[in-house]
N, CA, C and O atoms as a Tinker XYZ file with bonds, in Angstrom:
   364  protein
     1  N      0.890000   10.034000    6.080000    73     2
     2  CA    -0.032000    8.999000    6.265000    64     1     3
     3  C      0.662000    7.734000    6.435000    63     2     4     5
     4  O      1.802000    7.578000    5.999000    81     3
     5  N     -0.044000    6.726000    7.117000    73     3     6
     6  CA     0.664000    5.548000    7.565000    64     5     7
     7  C     -0.464000    4.402000    7.570000    63     6     8     9
     8  O     -1.659000    4.696000    7.560000    81     7
     9  N     -0.038000    3.181000    7.585000    73     7    10
    10  CA    -0.972000    2.060000    7.694000    64     9    11
    11  C     -1.460000    2.018000    9.221000    63    10    12    13
    12  O     -0.730000    2.400000   10.136000    81    11
    13  N     -2.684000    1.551000    9.410000    73    11    14
    14  CA    -3.089000    1.413000   10.873000    64    13    15
    15  C     -2.640000    0.258000   11.413000    63    14    16    17
    16  O     -2.762000    0.047000   12.620000    81    15
    17  N     -2.059000   -0.637000   10.562000    73    15    18
    18  CA    -1.634000   -1.959000   11.124000    64    17    19
    19  C     -0.428000   -2.422000   10.281000    63    18    20    21
    20  O     -0.314000   -2.007000    9.127000    81    19
    21  N      0.502000   -3.292000   10.832000    73    19    22
    22  CA     1.554000   -3.836000    9.979000    64    21    23
    23  C      1.016000   -4.924000    9.122000    63    22    24    25
    24  O      0.269000   -5.798000    9.563000    81    23
    25  N      1.385000   -4.858000    7.969000    73    23    26
    26  CA     0.929000   -5.755000    6.991000    64    25    27
    27  C      2.055000   -6.634000    6.307000    63    26    28    29
    28  O      3.118000   -6.057000    6.082000    81    27
    29  N      1.941000   -7.941000    5.960000    73    27    30
    30  CA     2.849000   -8.704000    5.368000    64    29    31
    31  C      2.373000   -8.905000    3.928000    63    30    32    33
    32  O      1.195000   -9.137000    3.657000    81    31
    33  N      3.396000   -8.800000    2.974000    73    31    34
    34  CA     3.015000   -9.077000    1.541000    64    33    35
    35  C      3.450000  -10.438000    1.231000    63    34    36    37
    36  O      4.567000  -10.836000    1.560000    81    35
    37  N      2.483000  -11.266000    0.520000    73    35    38
    38  CA     2.881000  -12.546000    0.183000    64    37    39
    39  C      2.549000  -12.814000   -1.234000    63    38    40    41
    40  O      1.494000  -12.436000   -1.743000    81    39
    41  N      3.565000  -13.541000   -1.928000    73    39    42
    42  CA     3.328000  -13.855000   -3.366000    64    41    43
    43  C      3.209000  -15.366000   -3.453000    63    42    44    45
    44  O      4.201000  -16.067000   -3.251000    81    43
    45  N      2.059000  -15.874000   -3.739000    73    43    46
    46  CA     1.699000  -17.400000   -3.881000    64    45    47
    47  C      1.462000  -17.600000   -5.301000    63    46    48    49
    48  O      0.371000  -17.302000   -5.787000    81    47
    49  N      2.387000  -18.074000   -5.985000    73    47    50
    50  CA     2.086000  -18.499000   -7.432000    64    49    51
    51  C      1.503000  -17.377000   -8.391000    63    50    52    53
    52  O      0.618000  -17.523000   -9.235000    81    51
    53  N      2.203000  -16.225000   -8.067000    73    51    54
    54  CA     1.863000  -14.953000   -8.899000    64    53    55
    55  C      0.764000  -14.241000   -8.274000    63    54    56    57
    56  O      0.527000  -13.108000   -8.692000    81    55
    57  N      0.052000  -14.726000   -7.337000    73    55    58
    58  CA    -1.017000  -13.877000   -6.710000    64    57    59
    59  C     -0.508000  -13.159000   -5.424000    63    58    60    61
    60  O     -0.139000  -13.812000   -4.447000    81    59
    61  N     -0.496000  -11.830000   -5.448000    73    59    62
    62  CA     0.048000  -11.059000   -4.415000    64    61    63
    63  C     -1.041000  -10.648000   -3.478000    63    62    64    65
    64  O     -2.113000  -10.196000   -3.884000    81    63
    65  N     -0.733000  -10.819000   -2.162000    73    63    66
    66  CA    -1.836000  -10.471000   -1.162000    64    65    67
    67  C     -1.182000   -9.819000    0.049000    63    66    68    69
    68  O      0.041000   -9.897000    0.168000    81    67
    69  N     -1.851000   -9.240000    0.870000    73    67    70
    70  CA    -1.341000   -8.692000    2.072000    64    69    71
    71  C     -2.333000   -9.017000    3.297000    63    70    72    73
    72  O     -3.555000   -9.055000    3.159000    81    71
    73  N     -1.726000   -9.227000    4.400000    73    71    74
    74  CA    -2.531000   -9.767000    5.625000    64    73    75
    75  C     -1.924000   -9.009000    6.752000    63    74    76    77
    76  O     -0.711000   -8.801000    6.792000    81    75
    77  N     -2.767000   -8.583000    7.688000    73    75    78
    78  CA    -2.220000   -8.027000    8.874000    64    77    79
    79  C     -1.453000   -8.996000    9.740000    63    78    80    81
    80  O     -1.828000  -10.165000    9.830000    81    79
    81  N     -0.412000   -8.558000   10.368000    73    79    82
    82  CA     0.446000   -9.487000   11.163000    64    81    83
    83  C      0.676000   -9.201000   12.527000    63    82    84    85
    84  O      0.392000   -8.069000   12.920000    81    83
    85  N      1.203000  -10.137000   13.421000    73    83    86
    86  CA     1.520000   -9.883000   14.768000    64    85    87
    87  C      0.332000   -9.414000   15.516000    63    86    88    89
    88  O     -0.785000   -9.821000   15.196000    81    87
    89  N      0.513000   -8.532000   16.553000    73    87    90
    90  CA    -0.524000   -7.970000   17.383000    64    89    91
    91  C     -1.660000   -7.255000   16.467000    63    90    92    93
    92  O     -2.837000   -7.178000   16.819000    81    91
    93  N     -1.144000   -6.734000   15.225000    73    91    94
    94  CA    -2.134000   -6.099000   14.616000    64    93    95
    95  C     -3.077000   -7.116000   13.844000    63    94    96    97
    96  O     -4.014000   -6.598000   13.236000    81    95
    97  N     -2.962000   -8.373000   13.794000    73    95    98
    98  CA    -3.856000   -9.330000   13.188000    64    97    99
    99  C     -5.178000   -9.198000   13.608000    63    98   100   101
   100  O     -6.078000   -9.520000   12.833000    81    99
   101  N     -5.454000   -8.726000   14.836000    73    99   102
   102  CA    -6.760000   -8.569000   15.292000    64   101   103
   103  C     -7.529000   -7.278000   14.899000    63   102   104   105
   104  O     -8.731000   -7.125000   15.117000    81   103
   105  N     -6.768000   -6.416000   14.333000    73   103   106
   106  CA    -7.263000   -5.083000   13.777000    64   105   107
   107  C     -7.951000   -5.321000   12.364000    63   106   108   109
   108  O     -8.943000   -4.654000   12.071000    81   107
   109  N     -7.461000   -6.213000   11.534000    73   107   110
   110  CA    -7.870000   -6.356000   10.251000    64   109   111
   111  C     -8.093000   -7.912000    9.979000    63   110   112   113
   112  O     -7.107000   -8.636000    9.841000    81   111
   113  N     -9.399000   -8.433000    9.902000    73   111   114
   114  CA    -9.505000   -9.995000    9.632000    64   113   115
   115  C     -9.823000  -10.033000    8.152000    63   114   116   117
   116  O    -10.918000   -9.669000    7.725000    81   115
   117  N     -8.832000  -10.487000    7.362000    73   115   118
   118  CA    -9.033000  -10.613000    5.819000    64   117   119
   119  C     -7.714000  -10.549000    5.148000    63   118   120   121
   120  O     -6.624000  -10.544000    5.719000    81   119
   121  N     -7.916000  -10.506000    3.974000    73   119   122
   122  CA    -6.621000  -10.605000    2.909000    64   121   123
   123  C     -7.023000   -9.587000    1.870000    63   122   124   125
   124  O     -8.163000   -9.546000    1.407000    81   123
   125  N     -6.004000   -8.728000    1.500000    73   123   126
   126  CA    -6.168000   -7.978000    0.443000    64   125   127
   127  C     -5.459000   -8.542000   -0.866000    63   126   128   129
   128  O     -4.302000   -8.964000   -0.861000    81   127
   129  N     -6.193000   -8.506000   -1.869000    73   127   130
   130  CA    -5.473000   -9.011000   -3.250000    64   129   131
   131  C     -4.781000   -7.811000   -3.863000    63   130   132   133
   132  O     -5.388000   -6.743000   -3.933000    81   131
   133  N     -3.646000   -7.922000   -4.272000    73   131   134
   134  CA    -3.021000   -6.725000   -4.671000    64   133   135
   135  C     -2.131000   -6.892000   -6.149000    63   134   136   137
   136  O     -1.687000   -7.997000   -6.460000    81   135
   137  N     -1.964000   -5.937000   -6.837000    73   135   138
   138  CA    -1.088000   -6.045000   -8.065000    64   137   139
   139  C      0.239000   -5.489000   -7.412000    63   138   140   141
   140  O      0.363000   -5.127000   -6.241000    81   139
   141  N      1.202000   -5.491000   -8.393000    73   139   142
   142  CA     2.535000   -5.193000   -7.998000    64   141   143
   143  C      2.611000   -3.812000   -7.372000    63   142   144   145
   144  O      3.169000   -3.595000   -6.297000    81   143
   145  N      1.937000   -2.782000   -8.211000    73   143   146
   146  CA     2.008000   -1.403000   -7.610000    64   145   147
   147  C      1.401000   -1.197000   -6.253000    63   146   148   149
   148  O      1.959000   -0.459000   -5.441000    81   147
   149  N      0.236000   -1.844000   -5.963000    73   147   150
   150  CA    -0.332000   -1.855000   -4.687000    64   149   151
   151  C      0.526000   -2.405000   -3.604000    63   150   152   153
   152  O      0.604000   -1.859000   -2.503000    81   151
   153  N      1.196000   -3.534000   -3.934000    73   151   154
   154  CA     2.020000   -4.152000   -2.983000    64   153   155
   155  C      3.263000   -3.197000   -2.600000    63   154   156   157
   156  O      3.731000   -3.123000   -1.464000    81   155
   157  N      3.735000   -2.464000   -3.742000    73   155   158
   158  CA     4.770000   -1.477000   -3.402000    64   157   159
   159  C      4.458000   -0.286000   -2.508000    63   158   160   161
   160  O      5.275000    0.188000   -1.718000    81   159
   161  N      3.118000    0.203000   -2.701000    73   159   162
   162  CA     2.527000    1.087000   -1.767000    64   161   163
   163  C      2.447000    0.576000   -0.353000    63   162   164   165
   164  O      2.808000    1.280000    0.590000    81   163
   165  N      1.992000   -0.599000   -0.203000    73   163   166
   166  CA     1.951000   -1.146000    1.195000    64   165   167
   167  C      3.271000   -1.355000    1.722000    63   166   168   169
   168  O      3.396000   -1.127000    2.925000    81   167
   169  N      4.312000   -1.749000    1.069000    73   167   170
   170  CA     5.710000   -1.862000    1.506000    64   169   171
   171  C      6.094000   -0.485000    1.882000    63   170   172   173
   172  O      6.422000   -0.362000    3.062000    81   171
   173  N      6.128000    0.569000    1.159000    73   171   174
   174  CA     6.435000    1.833000    1.387000    64   173   175
   175  C      5.770000    2.431000    2.727000    63   174   176   177
   176  O      6.373000    3.131000    3.541000    81   175
   177  N      4.550000    2.069000    2.806000    73   175   178
   178  CA     3.861000    2.500000    3.983000    64   177   179
   179  C      4.275000    1.841000    5.265000    63   178   180   181
   180  O      4.248000    2.427000    6.347000    81   179
   181  N      4.684000    0.522000    5.091000    73   179   182
   182  CA     5.131000   -0.314000    6.204000    64   181   183
   183  C      6.344000    0.276000    6.717000    63   182   184   185
   184  O      6.544000    0.359000    7.929000    81   183
   185  N      7.268000    0.743000    5.743000    73   183   186
   186  CA     8.634000    1.271000    6.088000    64   185   187
   187  C      8.705000    2.426000    6.832000    63   186   188   189
   188  O      9.554000    2.680000    7.687000    81   187
   189  N      7.664000    3.210000    6.432000    73   187   190
   190  CA     7.707000    4.571000    7.086000    64   189   191
   191  C      6.825000    4.889000    8.415000    63   190   192   193
   192  O      5.823000    4.213000    8.649000    81   191
   193  N      7.172000    5.785000    9.145000    73   191   194
   194  CA     6.353000    6.077000   10.102000    64   193   195
   195  C      5.225000    7.197000    9.863000    63   194   196   197
   196  O      4.370000    7.551000   10.674000    81   195
   197  N      5.414000    7.637000    8.648000    73   195   198
   198  CA     4.468000    8.564000    8.090000    64   197   199
   199  C      5.005000    9.121000    6.789000    63   198   200   201
   200  O      6.159000    9.548000    6.761000    81   199
   201  N      4.193000    9.145000    5.643000    73   199   202
   202  CA     4.700000    9.498000    4.437000    64   201   203
   203  C      3.563000   10.418000    3.779000    63   202   204   205
   204  O      2.368000   10.124000    3.811000    81   203
   205  N      4.061000   11.506000    3.211000    73   203   206
   206  CA     3.009000   12.329000    2.502000    64   205   207
   207  C      2.667000   11.737000    1.129000    63   206   208   209
   208  O      3.452000   10.952000    0.597000    81   207
   209  N      1.549000   12.081000    0.557000    73   207   210
   210  CA     1.165000   11.595000   -0.726000    64   209   211
   211  C      2.284000   11.935000   -1.841000    63   210   212   213
   212  O      2.718000   11.056000   -2.585000    81   211
   213  N      2.702000   13.226000   -1.897000    73   211   214
   214  CA     3.772000   13.640000   -2.762000    64   213   215
   215  C      5.061000   12.652000   -2.753000    63   214   216   217
   216  O      5.557000   12.152000   -3.762000    81   215
   217  N      5.514000   12.464000   -1.396000    73   215   218
   218  CA     6.546000   11.545000   -1.160000    64   217   219
   219  C      6.421000   10.097000   -1.696000    63   218   220   221
   220  O      7.346000    9.449000   -2.185000    81   219
   221  N      5.094000    9.670000   -1.525000    73   219   222
   222  CA     4.858000    8.233000   -1.875000    64   221   223
   223  C      4.871000    8.132000   -3.388000    63   222   224   225
   224  O      5.446000    7.179000   -3.913000    81   223
   225  N      4.252000    9.086000   -4.141000    73   223   226
   226  CA     4.322000    9.285000   -5.555000    64   225   227
   227  C      5.677000    9.214000   -6.033000    63   226   228   229
   228  O      6.032000    8.335000   -6.819000    81   227
   229  N      6.506000   10.168000   -5.560000    73   227   230
   230  CA     7.871000   10.246000   -6.067000    64   229   231
   231  C      8.658000    8.885000   -5.898000    63   230   232   233
   232  O      9.444000    8.500000   -6.763000    81   231
   233  N      8.394000    8.151000   -4.693000    73   231   234
   234  CA     9.125000    6.872000   -4.497000    64   233   235
   235  C      8.756000    5.929000   -5.568000    63   234   236   237
   236  O      9.614000    5.194000   -6.058000    81   235
   237  N      7.446000    5.904000   -5.987000    73   235   238
   238  CA     6.962000    4.983000   -6.994000    64   237   239
   239  C      7.499000    5.343000   -8.327000    63   238   240   241
   240  O      7.861000    4.468000   -9.114000    81   239
   241  N      7.563000    6.681000   -8.620000    73   239   242
   242  CA     8.122000    7.157000  -10.002000    64   241   243
   243  C      9.583000    6.477000  -10.282000    63   242   244   245
   244  O      9.861000    6.163000  -11.439000    81   243
   245  N     10.425000    6.272000   -9.325000    73   243   246
   246  CA    11.682000    5.817000   -9.466000    64   245   247
   247  C     11.706000    4.286000   -9.988000    63   246   248   249
   248  O     12.627000    3.851000  -10.679000    81   247
   249  N     10.532000    3.476000   -9.561000    73   247   250
   250  CA    10.415000    2.239000  -10.165000    64   249   251
   251  C      9.649000    2.088000  -11.378000    63   250   252   253
   252  O      9.952000    1.288000  -12.263000    81   251
   253  N      8.579000    2.920000  -11.416000    73   251   254
   254  CA     7.689000    2.872000  -12.605000    64   253   255
   255  C      7.901000    3.826000  -13.659000    63   254   256   257
   256  O      6.976000    4.549000  -14.029000    81   255
   257  N      9.140000    3.890000  -14.215000    73   255   258
   258  CA     9.388000    5.017000  -15.070000    64   257   259
   259  C      8.553000    5.084000  -16.406000    63   258   260   261
   260  O      8.478000    6.108000  -17.084000    81   259
   261  N      7.927000    3.882000  -16.720000    73   259   262
   262  CA     7.178000    3.847000  -17.976000    64   261   263
   263  C      5.790000    4.619000  -17.685000    63   262   264   265
   264  O      5.143000    5.012000  -18.656000    81   263
   265  N      5.381000    4.816000  -16.562000    73   263   266
   266  CA     4.076000    5.645000  -16.273000    64   265   267
   267  C      4.480000    6.883000  -16.036000    63   266   268   269
   268  O      5.604000    7.186000  -15.634000    81   267
   269  N      3.422000    7.770000  -16.318000    73   267   270
   270  CA     3.588000    9.330000  -16.183000    64   269   271
   271  C      3.381000    9.551000  -14.727000    63   270   272   273
   272  O      2.782000    8.722000  -14.042000    81   271
   273  N      3.837000   10.590000  -14.272000    73   271   274
   274  CA     3.539000   11.106000  -12.869000    64   273   275
   275  C      2.096000   11.101000  -12.447000    63   274   276   277
   276  O      1.702000   10.781000  -11.326000    81   275
   277  N      1.286000   11.518000  -13.536000    73   275   278
   278  CA    -0.181000   11.716000  -13.219000    64   277   279
   279  C     -0.842000   10.398000  -13.190000    63   278   280   281
   280  O     -1.852000   10.236000  -12.505000    81   279
   281  N     -0.341000    9.464000  -13.880000    73   279   282
   282  CA    -0.922000    7.976000  -13.843000    64   281   283
   283  C     -0.563000    7.500000  -12.462000    63   282   284   285
   284  O     -1.474000    7.070000  -11.755000    81   283
   285  N      0.648000    7.531000  -12.012000    73   283   286
   286  CA     1.051000    6.973000  -10.790000    64   285   287
   287  C      0.285000    7.771000   -9.678000    63   286   288   289
   288  O     -0.145000    7.127000   -8.721000    81   287
   289  N      0.102000    9.003000   -9.728000    73   287   290
   290  CA    -0.642000    9.603000   -8.807000    64   289   291
   291  C     -2.082000    9.278000   -8.601000    63   290   292   293
   292  O     -2.600000    9.224000   -7.486000    81   291
   293  N     -2.781000    9.039000   -9.859000    73   291   294
   294  CA    -4.125000    8.572000   -9.966000    64   293   295
   295  C     -4.339000    7.218000   -9.317000    63   294   296   297
   296  O     -5.250000    6.950000   -8.534000    81   295
   297  N     -3.383000    6.391000   -9.741000    73   295   298
   298  CA    -3.564000    4.851000   -9.172000    64   297   299
   299  C     -3.285000    4.998000   -7.542000    63   298   300   301
   300  O     -3.987000    4.439000   -6.699000    81   299
   301  N     -2.259000    5.757000   -7.266000    73   299   302
   302  CA    -2.072000    5.793000   -5.802000    64   301   303
   303  C     -3.299000    6.369000   -4.897000    63   302   304   305
   304  O     -3.649000    5.923000   -3.804000    81   303
   305  N     -3.789000    7.312000   -5.506000    73   303   306
   306  CA    -4.920000    7.997000   -4.815000    64   305   307
   307  C     -6.125000    7.028000   -4.827000    63   306   308   309
   308  O     -6.850000    7.012000   -3.832000    81   307
   309  N     -6.363000    6.317000   -5.749000    73   307   310
   310  CA    -7.525000    5.265000   -5.800000    64   309   311
   311  C     -7.138000    4.176000   -4.917000    63   310   312   313
   312  O     -8.078000    3.666000   -4.308000    81   311
   313  N     -6.013000    3.711000   -4.707000    73   311   314
   314  CA    -5.584000    2.619000   -3.759000    64   313   315
   315  C     -5.661000    3.097000   -2.459000    63   314   316   317
   316  O     -6.358000    2.455000   -1.673000    81   315
   317  N     -5.023000    4.202000   -2.030000    73   315   318
   318  CA    -5.233000    4.871000   -0.752000    64   317   319
   319  C     -6.807000    5.110000   -0.161000    63   318   320   321
   320  O     -7.142000    5.021000    1.020000    81   319
   321  N     -7.588000    5.406000   -1.198000    73   319   322
   322  CA    -8.883000    5.434000   -0.960000    64   321   323
   323  C     -9.486000    4.201000   -0.532000    63   322   324   325
   324  O    -10.277000    4.227000    0.411000    81   323
   325  N     -9.184000    3.046000   -1.158000    73   323   326
   326  CA    -9.615000    1.792000   -0.767000    64   325   327
   327  C     -9.044000    1.291000    0.585000    63   326   328   329
   328  O     -9.716000    0.675000    1.413000    81   327
   329  N     -7.676000    1.631000    0.731000    73   327   330
   330  CA    -7.195000    1.290000    2.184000    64   329   331
   331  C     -7.924000    2.069000    3.308000    63   330   332   333
   332  O     -8.156000    1.539000    4.394000    81   331
   333  N     -8.280000    3.346000    3.014000    73   331   334
   334  CA    -9.060000    4.303000    3.921000    64   333   335
   335  C    -10.473000    3.722000    4.254000    63   334   336   337
   336  O    -11.019000    3.820000    5.352000    81   335
   337  N    -10.937000    3.162000    3.255000    73   335   338
   338  CA   -12.302000    2.645000    3.305000    64   337   339
   339  C    -12.377000    1.361000    4.068000    63   338   340   341
   340  O    -13.433000    0.925000    4.526000    81   339
   341  N    -11.216000    0.775000    4.187000    73   339   342
   342  CA   -11.182000   -0.555000    5.018000    64   341   343
   343  C    -10.695000   -0.281000    6.232000    63   342   344   345
   344  O    -10.507000   -1.237000    6.985000    81   343
   345  N    -10.393000    1.025000    6.676000    73   343   346
   346  CA    -9.913000    1.449000    7.947000    64   345   347
   347  C     -8.422000    1.133000    8.176000    63   346   348   349
   348  O     -7.986000    0.984000    9.318000    81   347
   349  N     -7.632000    1.029000    7.064000    73   347   350
   350  CA    -6.282000    0.603000    7.117000    64   349   351
   351  C     -5.355000    1.713000    6.950000    63   350   352   353
   352  O     -4.150000    1.463000    6.934000    81   351
   353  N     -5.816000    3.042000    6.811000    73   351   354
   354  CA    -4.965000    4.213000    6.508000    64   353   355
   355  C     -5.207000    5.216000    7.593000    63   354   356   357
   356  O     -6.344000    5.595000    7.872000    81   355
   357  N     -4.176000    5.624000    8.176000    73   355   358
   358  CA    -4.031000    6.683000    9.157000    64   357   359
   359  C     -3.479000    7.915000    8.547000    63   358   360   361
   360  O     -2.323000    7.840000    8.130000    81   359
   361  N     -4.158000    9.109000    8.419000    73   359   362
   362  CA    -3.533000   10.356000    7.862000    64   361   363
   363  C     -2.967000   11.311000    8.882000    63   362   364
   364  O     -2.435000   12.360000    8.518000    81   363
């Protein structure tokens, strides 16, 4: 899976958000408010040309060692569902 457009992550006074950038800014008009984990998912998807769900979860496990693999997988699945609902995810 990958993002349908390139997104930039911004942290303004502790509020993390993502916006479509460059030529892709016409594909998504808006801003996503994110927590740190969601921002990491966006960054991982931005860096890859395509990433499987298990690879994405495994990458997140290296940073979020205090969470169980099941918790990471659940959050990741929920967030990917939100991205898909906005048309921002290509599988």
